[in-house]
N, C-alpha and C positions, 0 to 999 in steps of 0.2 A: 577587915578595914583597920588601918592604923589608928591607934588610940588618940594620937594628936589631931586627927581629923574629926573625931566623932561629934564633938560639940558643934563645930561649924556645919557639919553635914545635917545635924538635927535642926539647926536654925534655918537652913535652906529648905528642908522638908516642911517645916512649919510655914515658911513663906509661901511655898507652893500650895499648901492646903488652904491658907488664907486667900490666896489668889483665886483658887477654885470657888470658894464661897462668894467672893466679890464678883466673880464672873457670872455666877448664877443670879445675883442681884441685878447685875447689868442686863442680863438677858430679859429679866422681868421689868426692867426700867425702874427699879426701886432705888433711886439715888437719894436715900434718906440720911438721917443722922448716923445710923449704924454703918452705912456705906462710907461716909466721910471719915468716921473713926477708923474703919478698916483700912482706908487709903493711908492714913497717918501711920498706922502700925506697919503696913506693907513697906512704906518708904524706909522705915528703920531696919526691917528684916531682910528685904530682897536684895541680893547682889545683882540680879538682872533687872535693871532700872526700866527696861522697856515695858515690863508688866504694868508698872504704875502709870506710865504715859498712855498706854493703850486703854486702860480703864478710864482714865480722865478724858481721853478723846471720845470714847463712847458716851460718856456723860454729857459732854458739851454737844455732841452730835444730836443726842436725844432732846437737848434743850434748844436746838437750832442755833447754837452759837458756833457757826462754821469756821470762823477765823481761829477761834481758840481750839476747836477740834483739829484743824489742820496743823496748828503749832504742836499740839501734843502727839498726834500720830506721826508727824515728821520726827519728833524726838524719839519715838519708839523705833522708827525705821533707821534712824541714825545709829541707834544702839544695837538693833537686831535687823540687819538689812534684808534678810530672807525670812519672811514669815507670811504665810498666805492670809491670815486674819488681818494683819496690818495692811497688806496690799489691798484687800477687799474694802476695808474701811477708808483708806486713802482715796480709792476710786470713787466711793460714795460721796466723800467730802468734796472732791473735785467737781463732781456732777452738780452738787448743790451750789457750789461757787461759780458755776457757769464755765468751768474750764473743761471743755469736752476732750481736748487733746490729753490732758492729764487723766481723765476718766478712762479713755481708751487705752492709754499706756498701761495702767495698772490692771485693767481687765485683760489685756493681752498677756501680761505676765502670768496671770492666773490661767489663762487659756493654754499657754505654753506648757504648763505643768498639769493640765487637765483638772484644775481646781475651781473653775468658774461654776457658779451655781445655776446659771441660766444660759440660754443660747447666746452665743457671741456672734453678732452681726457685723460684718466688715463693711465699712462705708467706702466702697471703691471710688466714689465720685468726689471725695474730699481729700485733697492732697495733704493738708496738715495732719489730719487724723490718720491717714495712711502712713505718714512719716513716724508718728508716735507709735503706731502698732509695729511698724517695721523695725524701729529701734529696740523695742521691747523684745522682739523675737530673735534678734541677731546675736551671735556669739560676741560677748562684750570686748574681746580682744581683737576683733576684726573690723576696724574702722579703715576707710570711710565706706563701709558697706551697710546695707539694710536689707531686710526681707521685703520683697515686692510681690504683691498678689495680683493675679490676672486670671482670666478665663481662657482655657485652651480646650477645644473640642467639647465645650459645654461643661467642663469641670474646673473648679477653682484650684489654682496651683499657687504655691509660694516658693520663690527661689531667691537666691542672693542677687543683689544688684548694687552697683556703686552709686554714690551720690555726687559725683564730679559735676561741677557747675551749679551746685545747690548749697544752701545753708545746711549745716550738718545736723543740728539738734532741734528737736521739736520744742524744747522747753527753754531755749536760750532767750533771755529777756533783756540782754544788754543793748546799749546803743550800737556798739560794734559786735557783730556775732560771727561765730566760726563759719567761714565759707570754704568749701572744698574746691581747690583748683588742681591742676596737674603740674608736676614739676618738670620744667624743661630748661636746663641751664645753658645748653649749647645747640641742641638739634633743630631740625626743621620745625617751623611753627605749625600748629594745628595737628601734627601727627599724633601727639600724645592724647589729645582730646578725641581724635578719631578712633584711636585704639580703645579708649575708655567707652566710647559709644558702642563700638562693635562688640566688645566683651559684655557690656551691660545688656545689649539686645539678645545675647545668647544665654543670659541668666547663669553665667559661670560662677562657680564658687571662688573665693579669694585666692585659693592656691593657683588657679589658672592664670592669674595676673602676675605670677612669679614675684618679682620684686619691683614691679612698676611703682615708682614713687608718686605720692600725692602730696600736695602742698596746702596746708590749712592756715588761713590768716583771718584775724578778726576784721570784718569789713562792714561797710554800708553800701547800699545800692544807689547809684545816681545815673542820670543821663546828662546832667549839667551841674557844675559846681564852680564856685569861686574860692580860691585859696589866697588868703592874705598873709604874707610873710613879713613880720615886723622887725624881728631881732636876729634870729638864728636861721640860717638856711636849713632846709629840710629835704628829706627824700620821701616821695609819695609812691607807694606800690599800687598798681592798677592792673586789673584783669578784666578783659572784655567777655561778653556772653556769646558772641557770634564769631564764626570763622572770618578772618581777615577784616575784622571790624575796624573802621576808621575812627580814630579819636583825634580831636582837634585841640591844640593848645594855643592860646593867644594872650598877649599882654598889650600894653599901650603901643608898642613898637613893632611887634613881630607876631606872625601867625604861622603855625606849622601843623601838618597832619601826619599821622603815622598809622600804618596798617598792622594790626596785632593778632596774635594767635589766641584762639578761643580758650578761655579758662587758665591762661598762662600769665603769671605775674611778671610785669616789667617795672622798672624803677625810673623815676624822673626827679631830677634835682630842681627844686624851686628856690630861687633867690629872693632877696628883698623886693617887695612890691606885690601887685595883685596879678594873679593868673587865672584865666577862665579855661575850663576844661569841659568839653561837650562832645556828645556823640548821638547818632540817630537811634541807637539801641542802648539798653542799660549796660553799665559796667560796674565792677566792684572796686571800691577804694578802701585800702587799709589805713590805719592811723598814721599820720605823718611821723617820720622818724626825725626828731630834732637833732641837729648836728652840734652838740655841745658836750663839754665835760664838766664835772663837778668835783671839787676837792673832797666832798663827803663820800664820793664813790671811788671805786677802782676803775681803771680804764678797761680791764678785762677780768671777768670771773668766768672760769671754765670748769665745768663739771664733766668728767669722763666716767660713764658707767661701763666698765669692762665686764659684760655679762658672763657669769660663770667662771671668772678668774679665781681659781682655787689657791688662795694665798698660802695656806698651810702646806700644800703640796710643794709650791715653789720654795717655801722656807726649808723644807726637808731636802730639797734638791740643791740648796745653796744659791738660789736665785739665778742660776746659770742661764736661763732662757730669757731673762728680762734685764739685760745690762743697761739699756737706755732709761727704763723706768727707775732703776736703782740709782743711776748717775744723777738724774734730775731731782728725784724726791729725797735723796739722801741729804740734800741741802735744806730740806724742810723737815717733815716728820712722817714716819711710816709706822703705823700701829701694827705690830707684828703678832699680836695675840687677839685678833679681831674676829667676830663671828656674825653671821647673818641671822635674821629672825626666822625666815622661811626657807623652804627647800627649792622653790622655783620662782621665776620672775614675777608672775602675776600678783601674788600676795606680798612679795618682798619689796618691790618698788614702792608701794604706798608707805611701807614702814620707814624707808629712807626719806621720802619726800615729806613726811609729817612728823617724824620722830616718835611715832606711836606703834605699839604692837598690833598684831593682826586682829585680835579680838576687839580693839578699839577702832581701827580703820574699817572693819567689816568688809574688806575686799579680799575674799579668799577663794571664791568659786569662779573659775574661768569659763563656766558655761551658763551662768545666770547673770542677767543685767542687774547690777547694783551700782550705786553712786557714793563716792566719798562725801561725807558730811561737809557742807559749806562752812561749818564752824571750824574746820581744820584747814587753815591756809597752807598750801603747799609751797615749796621753795620758790617756784617761779612766780607765784602771787606775791610773795614777800619781796622778791627782787624787782618786780614790776612796780610795787608801791614805793620802792626806793628810787625809782627813776631810770632803771636800766632798760635797754632795748633787749627783750628776752626772746631768744631764738633757739629752737631745737633743730640742729642741723641734720640729725639723723636719729631715728628710733623706730622700734616696732610700734604697733598701734595699741598696745595693751593699756595705755594710760589716757586714751582719748575719751571714750564714752564714760568711763568711771570717774573722770575728773582729776586724775592724778597729774596730768600735764596741762591743766586748764589755764595756767597763768601765762603761757607763752603767747607772744604776738604772732609767732610764726612757727609752725610745726611741719617738718618734712618727714613723712612716715613711709615705712615699708611694712610688709606684713610678715616677713620671715627673716632672711639674713640681713645683717647690717655690717658690711665689711669695713674694717678700720681704714683702709687706704682711701676709700671714697669719703668717709666722714672727715678725715684729716684734710683732704683737698677742699671739701666744702667749708671747713672751719677756716682755713687760711684764706680762701677766696672771700669769705664773708668779712674777715677782718681787714682785708685789702679794700673792700667796698665800703664798710661802715666803721672804719677806724676813727672817724671824727666824732663818734658818740661812745658812751659807756655801755659795754656789751656784757650781758650774761648769756653764755652759750652752754648748751647741753648736747652731748653726743653719746648715744647708746650703741656700743659696738659689740658684735657677737663672735668675734674670732675665737675667743677662748672657750666658747660654749660648744660642747659636743652635740651634734644634731642627730635627728633620727635618720634612718637609712635612705629616705627619699631626698635628702640634701647631699649634693655632690661634695666629695672631699678633695682637698688640694692634690694636684698631680704628684708632687714629691712624696706625699704620704702613700700614694698608690704604687709608684714605680720602685720604691726602695724596699718593698716587702715581697716575699714569696706569695704566690696566689693562695697558699694554704693559710697564711696569716691575713691576707687581704680580704678573704671571704669568710665571714663569721658563720658559725653554726646557727645562731639565732640573733635577732635584732630586737632591742628594747627601746622604749621611750627614753628621752634624755635623762630624766631623773632616776631611772632604773638601769642605765647602761652598765654593763659588767666590765670587769677588768679584762683587757686583752691587749695584745701587741698592737693591733690596728688602732684601737681607741686611744691608747696612751701615746703612741708615736704621732698620730694625727693631731692630737691635742697639743703636744709639745711643739710640733712644727708651726701650727697656727699661732701659738703664743709667741714664738720667735718672730714670725712675720709681723704680728701686731706690734711687738716691741720695736722692730726695725722702723715701721712706719710712724709710730708715735715719736721716735727719736727725731724725725724730721719736723714734727710739730713743735717739740720742745726747743729745738734749735731756732725755729721761727720766732717763738715767744721770747727767747733770750735775746734775739737780735733786734726785736722791735719794741720791747717793753723793759723798763727798769724794774727791779725787784719790788719796789714799793708801789708799782702800778698794777699788779696782777695778783690774783689768787687762783691757783690751779689745783684741782682735786682729782684723784682717781680712786674709784671704789668699785666693789662688785656686789652683786645681789645674792650670791650663793656660790658654792664650790661645785665639785663634780664627784660622781660616784665611781669613776672608772679606775681609781687607784686603790680602792678598798678590796681587801681579801674577803671580808665578810660584809654583806650589804647591811647598812643601817642608814635610813633616810636623813638623819641629822648627825652623821659622823663628822669627825674633825675635818676630813677632806671635803665633805659635801656642804658643810656649813661654815667652814673656815673661809672668810671673805677678806678682800683687800680694803684698806682705807688709808689714804695718805694725802697730804696737802703740802703746798709750798707757795711762798709769796709773802705779801704784806701781812704782818700780824701773826705769822706762823713761826713758831720756835724752830730754830735750826738744831733739832735733836737727833736726826737720823732715825735709826731703828729703836723703837721703845717697846718694852714687854708689858706695858700696862694693859690690863684686860678691858676690852672695849667691844661695843656692838655697833652695827651699822645704824641703829637708831640714834646713836650719839652724834652722827654727822650733822643732823639738824641743829642741835644746840651749839656745835662747834662753829658752823657758818653764822649763826645768830651772833655769837661772841665776836667773830672776826669782822663781819660785814655790818653789824649794827642794827639788825632787825629784831623785833621783840618777840617773845614767846607768849602768845595770847591765851594759852590754855595750859593745863597741866599735861605735860608730855611724859613719855616713858624714857626718852633719851636722857643721858647724864653728861654733863660737861666733864671731859677727862681731866685728871690731875695735871696732865701736861699743859693744859690751858687754864689752870688755876681753879678748876672745879673740884667737886667731891669725888669724882670717879664712880665706879660701880663695883658691887660685890659679886654679882652674877651676870654672866652673859646668857641671855634667854633665847632659845631657838624652839620653834614649834611647827608642827604640821597639822593644820586644820583643813582636811579635804574630805568632803562627803563621800561615803562609800568605802573609806579606809579607816583604820584605827587612828585615834588621836595620839600624837606623840609630843612629848615635851622633853627638852634637854636643857639642863642648867649646868653651867660650868663656872667654877671659881678657879683660883690659881692652882689648886691641887687636884680637884676631883671633877668627874663628869657624872652627873645624875640623870638617869633615864626613867621616864614615866610613860607607860603606854596603856591605853584602855583596852579591855577585852572586846567591848562593843564597837561597832562602826560609827563613825561620825554621821550625824543626821544632816539632811539638806540645809537646815537652818544654821548649821555650825554648832549645834548642841551635842553634848556627849554624855552618854550614860556611863557613870564612873563607879557603879556598884562593884565592879570587878576591874582590877588593874594590876599592872606588873611594875616592879621597881628594880632597877639595877644601878649600882654605883661602882665606878672604876677610877683607879688612880690614873691621872693623865700622863704621867711620865712613862709608865711601863704597861698600862692596860690591865693591871691586877684588879680583880673584883674585890670590893670592900664590903664587909658585913657589920660595920660598927653602928649600933642603934642610935647613938647620939648624932652621928653624921647623917643618918637616914632621917631622923626627926627634923634636923635643921633644914635639910633640903625639902622635905615634905611641907614644912611651914611656908617656905618661899613658893613652892609649887602651888599651894592653895591660893596664895595671893594672885597668882597668874591665871588660874582656871576657874575661880569661884563664880564668875559672871556667866559662864556658859555650860556648866556641868549639871547633870541630873542624877538623882539617887532614888528614883521611883519608877 
């Protein structure tokens, strides 16, 4: 072990030993003076603050102070989202507070990992409890799906099912809650809902749905309602619960009826006055969209997540495949030395949306249900608070259940591919429809992302290669894809296609908005591995990400070499759009925006079952730290044995300077101290 770590490691060992003693006291329910003194000492010593919260939660639970116990155990879960002891105690607290859905949710999490201490009885006759169980058991990146349990030939079975036509979350307590409809912009009414019913009845996994889009809006349920419009006209989205359901609209002078498609949202403009809306069956009503602008807002804020766009690769290639992106954003700012925090989308997206590193968001395992802390407002929540109409015109479902996309009024989600051409069409159509209000739009496009072998590649990428290059000897998951003629040529074609389509969107924006009326951003969540000669999960190609902005309040700087990270996007938007930073974030406001900038770009891979990896980059060097042990399910890492390598960024030469090593190790300790073990 390096000398510069020894004192800090000893402090953490002492903290763990103290925690063990306090845990024994808690098991014996000895919450005496010694216990309280121990808590005070632990607070000073432990970098893992969940340990303190867990012990306090146990104390409050023993004293039957269940509100305080809930507060503390939630603090523990916010800090360490995956921990069986924390889940068990939270389930017990929810039971005492009378929240049976919460109790069953946490018991189901334990059951999913075979950690429940008693028999788990599934309440098949209670719809809300079954929803809680189903949400706990489903892959967190696969919304709007749930595990559904039923008897077949006398045996209990659990399979995937969609929740179309239902409210999405068991624990949504807002006045308007996320309702799952089916997205039908043009086709025959009822057909999409019929398809959803058919597939649900056959208990198909999400892959069978291919890219059938679902539409999620925050809604209330009504059979009759009166809407009074006093000042600004509004648009009212409505979705019926039945096929060909008739909905009646009437005011003082006129009465009309319309037959609607089941679970499909349609839009109705309401003008000044009172309008009655009624139907013989329930219908879902989203919040009215007020048609007004404010000088405090921009007319358009558009965030484009170009999934997997490897900016460092494009930089080395002279940006030849992205002429439209370069033309548009060269009039703003392009951060040319920018890096992602994580190596794949599921953990990376939360870092962008919160400005916090992965060990703070605690969203790192795409097979375990966890939720982003409600204390971390995501960008869409910030924009909603500013008064924008917040719409996700296209994305995958990875941010639905974990809360990363929770601020949107409307989410249109697919489970796999998200083609740019469709997202651009939706974006322009939305602006045509809702141009009378201030819009915050988000689009997650996947054209630049190399997919696994079960996703079809574009025809030009197939026809221009010999079959010997077209067929690979082996196929790998996207983060481990190897360098090959097929992978590189396919990626380059898809990027050119994406750029061509984005050019149409940029022309639309320039034609319809003045420069002081919009802010447009394009960024990526990670790069790709397919250009690397030697595989490294956090290589410059795989973690080199895009980040660029143009519009009101954006300096016209063009390409800048300032070292940045995707977590810096959050404070940049806060600076430009005027929302506050309510907590201490990891993002830094770049020097280009008047901030202090950053000394290191931090990238990490926290994935259970693989070694932990940390990469720190400054302007000159690339520092690599890797554990010998595998990352635990909880995201904890045994770092008694580790490997360190340092390379010069310009030529890849390995560096063995002790002073440089110690400098990087000091920063590395700051990044890893809350989740590493040494015993």
